[in-house]
C-alpha positions in Angstrom: -67.6 134.5 -3.6 -69.8 132.6 -1.3 -69.5 131.1 2.2 -71.8 129.2 4.1 -73.9 130.7 6.9 -73.3 128.7 9.6 -71.8 129.4 6.4 -70.4 128.1 1.6 -65.9 131.7 -1.8 -65.8 131.7 -5.2 -67.1 134.9 -3.9 -69.6 133.0 -1.7 -69.6 131.5 1.7 -72.1 129.1 2.8 -74.6 130.0 5.2 -81.8 139.9 0.4 -85.3 141.7 1.8 -87.7 144.7 1.8 -87.8 148.3 3.2 -90.9 147.2 5.2 -88.5 145.4 7.6 -87.3 148.7 9.0 -90.8 150.2 9.4 -92.1 147.1 11.1 -89.3 146.8 13.5 -89.1 150.5 14.2 -85.3 150.2 14.3 -82.5 152.4 13.4 -82.6 152.6 9.6 -79.6 151.6 7.6 -80.0 153.9 4.7 -77.3 154.8 2.2 -75.1 157.7 1.7 -72.5 158.6 -1.0 -69.2 157.6 0.5 -66.5 155.1 -0.1 -65.7 154.3 3.5 -68.1 155.8 6.1 -71.1 154.0 7.5 -74.6 155.3 6.5 -75.0 158.7 7.9 -78.0 158.0 10.1 -76.5 155.1 12.0 -75.2 155.7 15.5 -71.8 157.3 15.7 -71.4 157.5 19.6 -68.2 159.0 21.1 -66.0 156.3 22.4 -63.3 156.1 25.1 -59.9 154.5 24.7 -59.3 151.1 26.2 -61.7 148.7 27.7 -63.1 145.4 26.2 -66.4 144.1 24.6 -67.9 140.6 24.5 -69.9 139.8 21.3 -72.1 136.8 20.7 -71.0 134.7 17.6 -73.8 132.4 16.3 -71.3 129.9 14.9 -67.9 128.5 15.3 -65.7 127.9 12.3 -64.0 124.6 11.7 -60.7 126.1 11.1 -58.9 129.5 10.3 -57.2 128.4 6.9 -59.3 130.6 4.9 -58.6 129.3 1.6 -59.3 125.7 2.6 -62.6 123.9 2.6 -62.7 123.7 6.3 -62.6 127.6 6.4 -65.9 128.0 4.6 -67.9 129.4 7.6 -69.0 133.0 7.2 -68.7 133.5 10.9 -64.9 132.7 10.6 -64.7 135.4 8.0 -66.6 137.9 10.3 -64.7 137.3 13.6 -61.1 136.4 12.4 -60.4 136.7 8.7 -61.6 140.3 8.0 -60.0 141.8 11.3 -56.6 140.1 10.6 -56.0 139.5 6.9 -55.2 142.3 4.5 -57.2 142.5 1.3 -56.8 144.5 -2.1 -60.6 145.4 -2.3 -63.1 146.1 0.3 -66.8 146.5 0.0 -68.1 150.0 0.7 -71.1 152.2 -0.1 -70.5 154.2 -3.2 -73.5 156.4 -4.5 -75.9 154.0 -2.6 -74.3 150.9 -4.1 -72.3 148.4 -2.3 -69.1 148.3 -4.4 -65.5 147.1 -4.4 -63.1 150.0 -3.2 -59.3 149.6 -3.2 -58.1 149.3 0.4 -55.1 151.0 2.0 -53.1 147.9 1.2 -52.8 149.5 -2.2 -50.9 152.7 -2.9 -53.2 153.3 -5.9 -56.1 151.7 -7.6 -55.1 148.3 -9.3 -55.2 148.4 -13.1 -56.5 145.8 -15.4 -55.9 146.0 -19.1 -56.2 143.6 -22.0 -53.2 142.6 -24.0 -54.5 140.6 -26.8 -56.7 137.7 -25.4 -54.9 138.1 -22.0 -55.8 140.2 -19.1 -53.0 141.8 -17.2 -53.6 143.3 -13.6 -50.9 145.5 -12.0 -51.0 145.9 -8.2 -48.9 148.5 -6.3 -48.6 148.0 -2.7 -48.6 150.6 0.0 -44.9 150.8 1.3 -46.3 151.4 4.8 -48.2 148.2 4.9 -46.5 145.7 7.3 -47.3 142.3 8.9 -47.6 142.3 12.7 -44.0 141.3 13.1 -42.9 144.5 11.2 -42.1 142.7 8.0 -43.4 144.6 4.9 -46.3 143.2 3.0 -44.8 142.7 -0.5 -45.5 141.4 -4.0 -44.2 138.0 -2.8 -47.1 137.7 -0.5 -49.5 138.2 -3.4 -47.6 135.6 -5.4 -47.6 133.1 -2.6 -51.2 133.5 -2.1 -52.2 133.1 -5.7 -50.1 130.0 -6.3 -51.4 128.3 -3.0 -54.9 128.8 -4.3 -54.3 128.1 -7.9 -52.2 124.9 -7.3 -53.3 123.7 -4.0 -55.7 120.8 -2.9 -58.7 121.2 -0.7 -59.2 124.8 -1.7 -62.6 126.2 -1.0 -62.9 127.9 -4.3 -60.5 128.5 -7.1 -62.6 130.7 -9.2 -60.4 133.3 -11.0 -57.2 131.9 -9.7 -57.3 128.9 -12.2 -56.9 131.5 -15.0 -53.7 132.8 -13.6 -51.0 132.2 -16.3 -48.1 134.0 -14.5 -47.4 136.4 -11.6 -44.4 138.6 -11.8 -42.9 140.5 -8.9 -40.5 143.1 -10.5 -40.2 144.9 -7.1 -41.4 144.4 -3.5 -44.3 147.0 -4.2 -45.4 145.7 -7.5 -47.1 142.5 -8.7 -48.2 141.8 -12.1 -50.8 139.0 -12.7 -51.5 137.7 -16.2 -54.7 135.9 -16.8 -55.0 133.6 -19.7 -58.4 135.1 -20.6 -60.5 138.0 -19.2 -62.0 137.7 -15.9 -64.8 140.2 -15.1 -64.5 139.6 -11.3 -60.8 140.2 -11.2 -61.4 142.5 -8.1 -62.2 139.6 -6.1 -58.6 138.2 -6.4 -56.7 138.9 -3.1 -59.9 140.3 -1.7 -62.3 137.6 -0.6 -59.5 135.5 0.7 -57.1 138.4 1.5 -53.4 138.0 1.3 -51.2 135.5 3.1 -47.7 136.2 4.6 -45.1 134.4 2.4 -42.2 135.0 4.7 -43.9 132.9 7.4 -45.7 130.2 5.3 -43.5 129.6 2.2 -42.4 126.0 2.3 -44.4 125.3 5.5 -47.5 123.3 6.1 -50.0 126.3 5.8 -53.0 124.1 6.7 -51.5 122.9 10.0 -50.1 126.5 10.9 -53.5 128.1 10.4 -56.0 125.5 11.3 -56.4 126.5 15.0 -55.6 130.2 14.6 -52.5 132.1 13.7 -50.3 134.8 15.5 -49.6 136.8 12.4 -51.8 139.8 11.1 -52.0 142.3 8.3 -55.2 143.9 9.7 -56.0 146.1 12.8 -56.4 143.1 15.0 -54.6 139.9 16.1 -55.9 136.6 17.2 -54.9 136.4 20.8 -56.6 133.1 21.6 -59.2 130.6 20.3 -60.7 128.4 23.0 -62.5 125.8 20.9 -66.2 125.5 21.8 -66.1 128.7 23.8 -64.7 131.9 22.3 -62.2 133.7 20.1 -60.3 136.8 21.5 -58.8 139.6 19.4 -56.3 142.2 20.6 -55.0 145.2 18.6 -52.2 144.7 16.2 -49.6 147.2 17.4 -47.9 147.4 13.9 -51.0 148.1 11.9 -50.3 151.1 9.6 -53.9 152.2 9.4 -56.6 153.2 12.0 -55.9 151.3 15.2 -58.6 149.9 17.4 -60.0 151.9 20.4 -60.6 148.7 22.4 -57.9 146.7 24.2 -59.7 143.4 23.6 -62.7 141.9 21.9 -64.0 138.5 22.7 -66.5 136.7 20.4 -68.4 134.2 22.6 -69.8 131.2 20.7 -73.7 131.1 21.3 -75.3 128.9 18.7 -78.6 128.8 20.6 -80.7 131.9 19.9 -82.6 131.9 23.2 -79.3 131.6 25.1 -77.7 134.3 23.0 -80.6 136.8 23.8 -80.6 136.0 27.4 -76.8 136.6 27.4 -77.4 140.1 25.7 -80.2 141.0 28.3 -78.2 140.0 31.2 -75.1 141.9 30.0 -73.0 138.8 29.5 -72.5 139.9 25.9 -72.5 143.5 24.5 -73.7 142.8 21.0 -75.3 140.2 18.8 -75.6 139.6 15.0 -78.4 136.9 15.2 -80.1 135.1 12.4 -83.6 136.4 12.0 -85.2 133.9 14.2 -88.8 134.0 15.1 -88.1 134.5 18.8 -85.6 137.0 17.9 -88.1 139.1 15.9 -90.8 138.8 18.7 -88.3 140.0 21.3 -87.3 143.0 19.1 -90.8 143.9 18.5 -91.6 143.6 22.1 -88.7 145.9 23.0 -85.4 145.2 24.6 -84.7 147.7 27.4 -81.3 149.3 27.0 -80.8 147.6 23.6 -80.5 149.3 20.2 -81.0 147.6 16.9 -80.4 147.9 13.2 -81.6 145.9 10.3 -80.1 145.5 6.8 -82.7 145.4 4.1 -80.1 144.6 1.4 -78.8 141.2 2.2 -76.4 138.9 0.5 -77.9 136.0 2.4 -79.8 133.4 0.4 -81.4 130.3 2.0 -82.3 127.3 -0.4 -83.3 123.8 -0.6 -80.2 122.2 -2.1 -80.3 118.9 -4.1 -77.5 116.5 -4.8 -78.1 116.1 -8.5 -75.9 113.0 -8.7 -77.9 110.7 -6.5 -81.5 109.4 -6.3 -84.1 110.8 -6.1 -82.6 114.2 -7.3 -80.7 112.8 -10.2 -84.1 112.9 -11.9 -85.1 116.4 -13.3 -88.7 115.2 -13.1 -88.4 114.7 -9.4 -86.7 118.0 -8.9 -89.4 119.7 -10.8 -92.1 117.9 -9.1 -90.7 119.0 -5.7 -90.7 122.7 -6.9 -94.4 122.4 -7.7 -95.0 120.8 -4.2 -93.8 123.8 -2.3 -95.7 126.9 -1.3 -92.5 129.0 -0.8 -94.5 132.2 -0.4 -96.3 130.6 2.6 -92.9 129.5 4.1 -91.5 133.0 3.8 -94.6 134.6 5.3 -94.4 132.3 8.2 -90.8 133.1 8.9 -90.6 136.7 8.1 -94.2 138.0 7.7 -93.9 140.0 10.8 -91.0 141.8 9.2 -93.0 142.7 6.1 -91.2 140.0 4.0 -93.8 137.8 2.3 -92.4 136.7 -1.1 -89.9 133.9 -1.9 -86.5 134.4 -3.6 -86.8 133.8 -7.2 -83.1 133.6 -8.3 -79.9 132.4 -7.0 -78.5 135.8 -7.4 -78.8 137.6 -4.2 -80.1 141.2 -3.8 -76.7 142.7 -3.6 -76.2 141.5 -7.2 -79.8 141.7 -8.0 -79.3 143.4 -11.3 -77.8 140.2 -12.7 -80.8 138.1 -11.6 -84.3 137.5 -12.8 -87.5 135.9 -11.4 -87.6 132.6 -13.4 -88.3 130.5 -10.4 -91.6 132.4 -10.0 -93.4 129.7 -12.2 -93.0 127.2 -9.3 -96.0 127.6 -7.0 -97.8 124.9 -5.1 -99.7 122.8 -7.7 -100.4 119.3 -6.7 -102.2 118.5 -9.9 -99.0 119.5 -11.8 -97.0 117.3 -9.4 -99.1 114.3 -10.3 -98.9 115.0 -14.0 -95.1 115.2 -13.8 -94.5 112.2 -11.6 -96.9 109.9 -13.5 -95.5 110.8 -16.7 -92.1 109.8 -15.5 -93.4 106.3 -14.5 -94.1 107.0 -10.8 -97.2 105.7 -8.8 -98.1 106.4 -5.2 -97.9 103.3 -3.1 -100.2 102.3 -0.2 -98.5 105.0 2.1 -99.1 107.6 -0.4 -95.5 107.9 -1.5 -94.4 107.9 -5.0 -92.7 104.8 -6.0 -90.9 103.5 -9.2 -88.8 100.4 -9.9 -88.8 99.2 -6.3 -87.6 102.7 -5.0 -89.6 105.4 -3.4 -89.4 109.1 -3.6 -87.8 109.3 -0.1 -84.9 111.2 0.9 -82.9 112.6 4.0 -82.5 116.4 4.3 -79.3 117.5 6.1 -79.7 120.7 8.0 -77.6 122.6 10.7 -78.4 121.9 14.3 -79.3 124.7 16.8 -81.2 127.1 14.4 -84.9 127.4 15.4 -85.9 129.3 12.3 -84.3 126.6 10.0 -85.8 123.8 12.2 -89.3 125.4 11.5 -88.4 125.8 7.8 -87.6 122.1 7.3 -90.7 121.1 9.3 -92.9 123.2 7.0 -91.1 121.7 3.9 -91.5 118.2 5.2 -95.3 118.7 5.7 -95.8 120.2 2.2 -93.8 117.5 0.6 -95.6 114.8 2.4 -99.0 116.1 1.1 -97.4 115.9 -2.5 -96.2 112.3 -2.0 -92.6 112.8 -1.0 -91.1 111.2 2.2 -88.5 113.4 3.8 -86.4 112.6 6.9 -84.6 115.4 8.7 -80.9 115.0 9.9 -79.3 117.7 11.9 -75.4 117.9 11.6 -72.7 120.3 12.7 -71.3 122.9 10.3 -67.8 121.3 10.5 -69.3 117.9 9.3 -71.6 119.5 6.6 -69.1 121.9 5.0 -65.9 120.0 5.9 -66.8 116.4 4.6 -70.5 115.7 3.8 -71.2 118.4 1.2 -67.8 118.3 -0.4 -67.7 114.5 -0.7 -71.4 114.5 -2.0 -72.5 112.3 0.9 -76.0 113.7 1.1 -79.3 113.8 -0.8 -80.6 117.2 0.1 -79.8 120.1 2.5 -81.1 123.4 3.8 -78.5 126.1 4.5 -77.7 129.6 3.4 -75.0 131.0 1.3 -73.7 134.4 1.7 -72.1 136.5 -1.0 -68.8 137.8 0.1 -68.1 140.2 -2.7 -70.5 142.4 -4.8 -70.1 140.4 -8.0 -72.3 137.6 -9.6 -71.2 134.2 -8.6 -73.4 131.7 -10.1 -70.4 129.7 -11.4 -69.3 128.9 -7.9 -72.4 126.9 -7.1 -73.5 125.6 -10.5 -70.4 125.4 -12.7 -69.3 121.8 -13.4 -65.6 122.8 -12.9 -66.4 123.5 -9.3 -67.7 120.1 -8.5 -65.5 118.7 -5.6 -63.9 115.5 -6.3 -60.9 113.3 -5.2 -59.3 114.3 -8.4 -59.2 118.0 -7.5 -58.7 117.5 -3.8 -62.4 118.2 -3.1 -61.9 121.9 -4.1 -64.9 124.0 -5.2 -68.4 124.5 -3.7 -70.7 123.0 -6.4 -71.6 120.6 -3.7 -74.8 120.0 -5.7 -73.0 118.2 -8.5 -74.7 120.3 -11.1 -73.5 119.4 -14.7 -75.5 121.2 -17.3 -73.6 121.4 -20.6 -75.5 124.5 -22.0 -75.2 126.3 -18.6 -71.3 126.0 -18.4 -70.6 128.4 -21.3 -73.0 131.0 -19.9 -71.4 130.9 -16.5 -68.0 131.2 -18.2 -69.3 134.3 -20.0 -70.5 135.8 -16.8 -67.2 135.4 -15.4 -65.3 136.7 -18.4 -67.4 139.3 -20.1 -66.1 142.8 -19.5 -69.2 144.6 -21.2 -71.6 145.2 -18.4 -74.7 144.9 -20.5 -73.6 141.7 -22.0 -72.7 140.2 -18.7 -76.1 141.0 -17.3 -77.8 139.4 -20.4 -75.7 136.2 -19.9 -76.5 136.1 -16.2 -80.3 136.4 -16.8 -80.1 133.6 -19.5 -78.2 131.5 -17.1 -80.9 132.2 -14.5 -83.6 130.9 -17.0 -81.6 127.6 -17.5 -81.2 127.1 -13.8 -84.9 127.6 -13.2 -85.6 125.1 -16.0 -83.2 122.5 -14.8 -84.2 123.1 -11.1 -80.8 121.8 -9.6 -82.0 123.3 -6.3 -84.6 125.7 -5.1 -84.2 129.2 -3.7 -86.4 129.7 -0.6 -85.7 133.1 1.1 -83.4 136.0 1.6 -82.4 136.4 5.3 -82.5 140.0 6.5 -79.6 141.0 8.7 -80.1 142.2 12.3 -77.5 143.9 14.6 -78.2 144.3 18.3 -76.0 146.2 20.9 -76.2 147.4 24.4 -75.7 150.9 25.8 -72.1 150.0 26.6 -71.1 149.9 22.9 -70.2 153.0 21.1 -68.9 154.0 17.7 -70.2 154.1 14.0 -72.2 150.9 14.1 -73.7 149.6 10.9 -74.1 146.4 8.9 -72.0 145.8 5.8 -74.1 143.2 3.9 -70.9 141.7 2.5 -68.3 141.9 5.3 -70.8 141.8 8.2 -71.3 144.1 11.1 -67.9 143.9 12.4 -66.3 145.4 9.2 -65.1 148.5 11.2 -64.6 147.0 14.6 -61.5 149.1 15.0 -63.8 152.1 15.3 -65.9 150.6 18.0 -65.4 151.3 21.6 -67.0 151.8 24.9 -69.6 154.4 24.8 -68.1 157.8 26.0 
């Protein structure tokens, strides 16, 4: 599933890299070990004291806390509120050096999926000790409520997998049996990316209204104590959590969208930890050394930044224009400018992120800067350059506005470079900075844009091309603007392959289908991958515990184990 990185699940939220990053930054390496729950063995594991509080800088503020709704698409909402409070069936953990789904302690045993004829039947058995923060047991009724809210609801961020639910039975409070009308290879993402909602509190109520500004229930180690819009979110321990309870009395996430201000807050002690985007000034400050500050870099990222086109509006309803733009860009030069000091110098060549890299290929590598090829493509399609050197055809020019997110200096530089390269090739691009709430709440779902630059974040270790490029996931008034194919991609020969990726249970056949889909996507150029963004975690001497970056769940995946350094 994806979320956007300010953020867009299928298993993606809106918002991948080289080992040289670690050597260049001379930071604590985030290497792997064979375990299902522990962090990498060579990351800090400082003794902590009980009690106290920490303040952590958060780069973005979510629009709402209704995680299954379109407004809940921000990856930062997932990091700071959803994961700490919502129980999930599977979690992402390192297993033999691979980030993999592992059954959580919400389950009493590993869920079982079997084929019965053409149908897939999944049996979930819940841990009888699992309870909500009000002491009410977490039961099969909660799974049933969650599934039907997603399958049948409007304004759902992404319904992938849930639309195939034919029935859900609850023979007893600890057992739920989900029957899918056809096989779904990514079935472990069900009740995992979104988590599980409390039926006893939400059934028959206005879920969106109850959850929009935060909620007082929890099935995780933390509860939301307060959300001061524009300022901060504060978490406190869930006293009824059945698992490992937090060491800290309170954690406050302070919203600091400006990178320079965030670093100043860290250096001054106003905040104790940061998870900043790999901004240019951030890289320089880390290389120069931050006294009293430790750092870690995750070289296996699920973050992918791309130039996104709205394929349903001019000029990007033309494959010729999209292809010509791809040949206008020197993407390697962009990446070197952004991340060259980190040892990252090559553009991303697939929309499969590195954490699902086995499913991807490098078909976009054919697109390198070639202005002669641009001229050839545009001329053959009937375009001619006007007096201003801009391509024109039928009274229209190859001009467009690119929407990007305000307050991100690295992204600002990226769009400026893209603007310059495209101008040289004969394309006119204006830049419009917008808020995450506007972009992912209305602009992108309603298709009210021509192009954009933002990152997507895979929030489950499973291929998710269908979420971004499957025609069934195009948001519309008819489906309540559900789905995150904001790009209005509708390629008939692609849809069957995306469906095969989602349904094929044979691993080799699934990889083959995914790589074939990759080739079609590169041929159609519905959008252009630019780079994978490495993850960086910074913390002060005040912070103790086993700190490490989970490339799927973020750096706060084990926040309950954090504390004040002993």
